[in-house]
C-alpha positions as CSV (number, residue, x, y, z in Angstrom):
1,M,-7.8,-15.2,-6.1
2,V,-5.2,-12.5,-4.1
3,R,-5.5,-8.8,-5.8
4,R,-1.8,-7.3,-5.5
5,C,-1.7,-3.3,-6.7
6,V,0.1,-2.6,-9.9
7,D,-0.1,0.8,-9.4
8,H,1.7,3.4,-12.2
9,I,2.6,5.9,-9.6
10,Q,6.2,6.8,-10.0
11,P,8.5,8.8,-7.5
12,S,10.3,10.8,-8.5
13,V,13.4,9.1,-6.3
14,P,14.7,5.9,-5.5
15,F,13.2,4.0,-3.0
16,P,16.2,1.0,-1.5
17,A,15.4,2.5,1.6
18,L,12.1,0.4,1.5
19,T,13.1,-2.8,-0.3
20,A,12.9,-6.1,1.6
21,R,16.6,-5.9,1.0
22,A,17.3,-3.0,3.7
23,I,14.6,-3.9,5.9
24,K,16.8,-7.2,7.6
25,T,13.9,-10.2,8.1
26,R,14.6,-12.2,11.4
27,P,14.7,-15.8,11.3
28,L,11.5,-16.0,12.9
29,G,10.3,-14.5,9.3
30,T,9.0,-10.6,10.8
31,F,10.9,-7.9,11.3
32,A,10.5,-7.6,15.2
33,P,8.5,-10.3,16.7
34,C,8.3,-8.9,20.2
35,C,7.0,-11.9,21.7
36,W,11.0,-12.5,21.3
37,L,12.1,-8.9,21.6
38,R,10.6,-8.7,24.8
39,L,12.8,-11.5,26.3
40,G,16.0,-10.0,26.0
41,L,18.5,-10.9,23.2
42,E,19.3,-14.4,26.1
43,G,15.8,-16.0,24.6
44,I,16.6,-15.5,21.3
45,S,18.0,-18.6,19.8
46,E,14.9,-20.5,22.2
47,V,11.6,-18.7,20.8
48,E,13.2,-18.7,16.7
49,G,13.5,-23.1,17.7
50,D,9.5,-22.8,18.0
51,M,8.4,-20.5,15.8
52,H,9.2,-21.1,11.8
53,T,6.3,-19.5,10.2
54,G,4.2,-16.9,10.6
55,E,0.6,-18.4,11.7
56,A,3.5,-19.5,14.7
57,Y,3.9,-16.3,15.3
58,H,0.7,-15.2,15.2
59,E,-0.3,-17.6,17.2
60,V,2.0,-16.7,20.3
61,I,1.8,-12.8,19.8
62,Q,-2.1,-13.1,19.8
63,A,-2.4,-15.3,23.1
64,S,-0.1,-12.2,24.6
65,R,-2.4,-10.4,27.1
66,R,0.9,-7.7,26.8
67,D,1.2,-7.8,23.0
68,L,-2.9,-7.1,22.6
69,L,-3.2,-4.2,25.3
70,T,0.0,-2.5,23.2
71,R,-1.5,-3.5,19.7
72,S,-4.9,-2.5,20.8
73,R,-3.2,0.8,22.4
74,F,-1.8,1.7,18.8
75,Q,-4.9,1.0,16.6
76,R,-7.1,3.3,18.3
77,L,-4.5,5.5,18.0
78,A,-4.4,5.7,14.3
79,L,-7.9,5.3,14.5
80,S,-8.1,8.0,16.2
81,L,-6.3,10.1,13.7
82,L,-7.5,9.1,10.1
83,P,-10.1,10.8,8.5
84,P,-13.3,8.7,7.5
85,G,-12.5,6.8,4.8
86,G,-8.9,7.6,4.7
87,D,-6.5,5.2,3.3
88,V,-3.8,3.3,5.2
89,L,-0.5,1.5,4.5
90,D,0.9,-0.6,7.0
91,F,4.4,-0.5,6.2
92,G,5.8,-4.3,8.3
93,A,2.5,-6.0,8.5
94,G,3.3,-9.1,9.5
95,T,0.4,-11.3,9.2
96,G,-2.6,-8.8,8.6
97,I,-4.1,-8.4,12.4
98,D,-3.9,-4.7,12.7
99,A,-4.6,-4.0,8.8
100,R,-7.6,-6.1,9.1
101,T,-8.6,-3.5,12.0
102,Y,-7.8,-0.6,9.9
103,A,-10.4,-2.5,6.8
104,A,-13.2,-3.4,9.0
105,H,-13.5,0.7,9.9
106,G,-13.8,1.6,6.6
107,H,-10.1,2.2,5.1
108,R,-8.5,0.6,2.9
109,T,-5.3,-0.9,3.7
110,F,-2.4,-1.7,1.7
111,V,0.2,-3.9,3.8
112,Y,3.9,-4.7,3.3
113,E,5.5,-7.2,4.1
114,P,8.7,-8.6,2.4
115,A,9.1,-11.8,4.9
116,A,7.7,-14.6,2.6
117,S,6.6,-16.6,5.9
118,M,4.6,-13.8,7.3
119,Q,3.1,-13.0,3.9
120,E,2.0,-16.2,3.7
121,Y,-0.4,-16.6,6.7
122,L,-1.3,-12.9,6.1
123,F,-3.2,-13.8,2.4
124,V,-4.6,-17.0,5.1
125,H,-5.9,-14.5,7.5
126,C,-6.9,-11.6,5.8
127,R,-8.5,-13.8,2.7
128,D,-11.5,-11.8,3.1
129,E,-10.7,-8.4,2.4
130,L,-8.3,-9.1,0.2
131,E,-10.9,-10.7,-2.2
132,K,-13.2,-7.4,-1.6
133,N,-9.7,-5.4,-1.7
134,T,-9.9,-3.6,1.4
135,I,-7.0,-4.4,1.7
136,V,-4.4,-4.1,-0.7
137,A,-1.2,-6.3,-0.8
138,V,1.5,-4.7,-2.3
139,D,5.1,-5.4,-3.5
140,S,6.8,-2.5,-2.7
141,P,5.6,0.6,-0.6
142,Q,5.7,3.5,-4.1
143,S,3.1,1.2,-5.1
144,C,0.1,3.4,-3.2
145,K,-0.7,6.8,-2.0
146,V,-2.1,7.5,1.5
147,T,-2.7,9.6,4.2
148,A,-1.0,7.9,6.3
149,V,2.4,5.1,7.1
150,T,1.3,2.8,10.3
151,A,4.2,0.9,11.6
152,N,3.1,-1.2,14.8
153,F,6.3,-3.4,16.8
154,A,9.2,-1.9,16.5
155,V,9.6,-2.2,11.9
156,L,11.6,1.0,12.0
157,N,14.2,-0.6,15.2
158,H,15.5,-2.5,12.1
159,F,16.7,1.0,10.9
160,A,19.8,2.2,11.7
161,D,19.3,5.7,10.0
162,H,15.6,6.7,9.0
163,A,16.6,10.0,6.9
164,K,16.3,7.9,3.7
165,L,13.6,6.1,5.3
166,F,11.6,9.5,5.7
167,A,12.3,10.8,3.1
168,D,11.0,8.0,0.8
169,L,7.9,8.1,2.9
170,A,7.4,12.4,2.3
171,H,6.5,10.4,-1.6
172,I,4.2,8.6,-0.2
173,V,2.2,10.3,2.5
174,A,0.0,13.0,1.5
175,D,0.5,16.8,2.9
176,G,-0.8,16.7,6.5
177,G,-1.0,13.3,6.4
178,F,1.3,11.0,8.9
179,V,3.7,8.3,10.2
180,L,2.4,6.2,13.3
181,A,5.3,4.4,14.5
182,S,6.0,1.9,17.8
183,L,9.6,1.8,18.7
184,L,11.3,-0.2,21.3
185,N,11.5,2.4,24.6
186,P,15.1,3.0,25.1
187,F,14.5,4.2,28.5
188,Y,12.2,1.1,29.3
189,L,13.3,0.5,33.0
190,G,12.1,-3.5,32.4
191,D,15.5,-4.0,30.2
192,A,18.0,-2.5,33.5
193,R,17.7,-6.9,34.4
194,Y,20.4,-7.3,31.0
195,G,23.6,-6.5,30.9
196,W,23.0,-5.0,26.9
197,W,20.9,-2.5,28.5
198,R,23.1,-1.3,31.4
199,G,26.4,-1.6,28.6
200,N,24.6,0.9,26.5
201,V,22.8,3.7,29.3
202,F,25.4,6.1,29.0
203,K,25.8,5.7,25.5
204,L,21.8,6.2,25.0
205,L,22.1,10.2,27.1
206,R,24.9,11.1,25.4
207,E,24.6,10.1,22.3
208,G,20.4,9.1,21.8
209,R,21.1,5.6,20.3
210,Y,22.4,3.0,20.8
211,S,23.2,-0.9,19.2
212,I,23.4,-4.7,19.9
213,P,26.0,-6.6,17.6
214,S,23.3,-10.0,17.3
215,E,21.2,-11.6,15.0
216,S,18.5,-9.4,15.5
217,N,20.0,-5.7,14.2
218,I,18.4,-4.4,17.0
219,H,18.7,-0.1,17.1
220,R,17.5,1.8,19.5
221,F,17.0,5.7,19.7
222,A,16.0,7.9,21.6
223,P,12.6,10.5,19.9
224,R,15.3,13.3,19.5
225,I,17.4,11.1,16.8
226,L,13.7,9.9,14.3
227,S,12.8,13.5,14.6
228,R,15.6,15.2,13.4
229,A,16.1,12.7,11.3
230,A,12.4,12.8,9.8
231,A,13.0,16.8,9.4
232,P,12.0,18.0,6.5
233,Y,9.4,16.5,5.1
234,F,7.5,15.4,9.0
235,R,7.3,16.8,12.3
236,L,7.6,14.7,15.2
237,E,3.8,16.0,16.2
238,Q,3.8,13.4,19.8
239,R,5.3,11.0,21.4
240,S,3.4,8.6,24.3
241,P,4.0,7.7,27.6
242,G,5.0,10.8,27.9
243,G,7.4,11.9,31.5
244,F,7.8,9.9,34.1
245,R,5.7,7.0,32.1
246,M,9.0,6.4,29.6
247,A,10.3,4.5,31.9
248,T,7.7,2.0,32.5
249,Q,6.8,1.2,29.3
250,L,8.2,-1.5,26.5
251,Y,7.2,0.7,23.6
252,M,6.8,4.6,22.7
253,F,4.5,5.4,20.0
254,L,5.9,8.1,18.0
255,L,3.7,10.3,15.4
256,F,5.2,12.5,12.8
257,R,3.4,14.6,10.6
258,R,3.7,15.4,7.1
259,I,4.4,19.3,6.9
């Protein structure tokens, strides 16, 4: 039987920013499956037609060498930051790929995934860990207190405003803990072939953000925008990649320290 965390912890403020209703799930059943986001807006409809289930998404993303390398870098960074035995919330856990890695390294991992198709396959992929309670499925992030929150593969790109999100995460993350997020890099020159990128580059430089009117509801942000939104609860401590490499990577990793 799959165990769910039914905790008595109640935050001091409501948690609207972290509800499934606030995070608009995609037809693919996940927040931001990079296998189609990387294709650009032109490729969405074709891929959506082929991937209806969490299992299909899982197979596609696990077959992508580029995605595997990105995931591996993210996991290594998260594990290097976590103290021994530290609990983690995998926010937008998808099919549980990251969660299994964290659990295998001795970190009890809470998984929050509001998309039914992703959740269904997560229960298959992480069956053993769920039975052993090394992975715990939660219906709301407020059900746990953790050392860290991880959000991989562009989960936070589906939030138009992160101020409320970080205020809510402050009730979850212990002092000195962290939020580690992988976001779509708005400065990635590989996207310059698309008209939507070229049409928004000056807005990005001027305002630090832009959104693309589409079914995917993607927002892109310069790191300074999220740094502002995280204050006063979190401090942007690390950005990767840095320097000129920022133009060569599809994803950027941002580390926010709880203060």
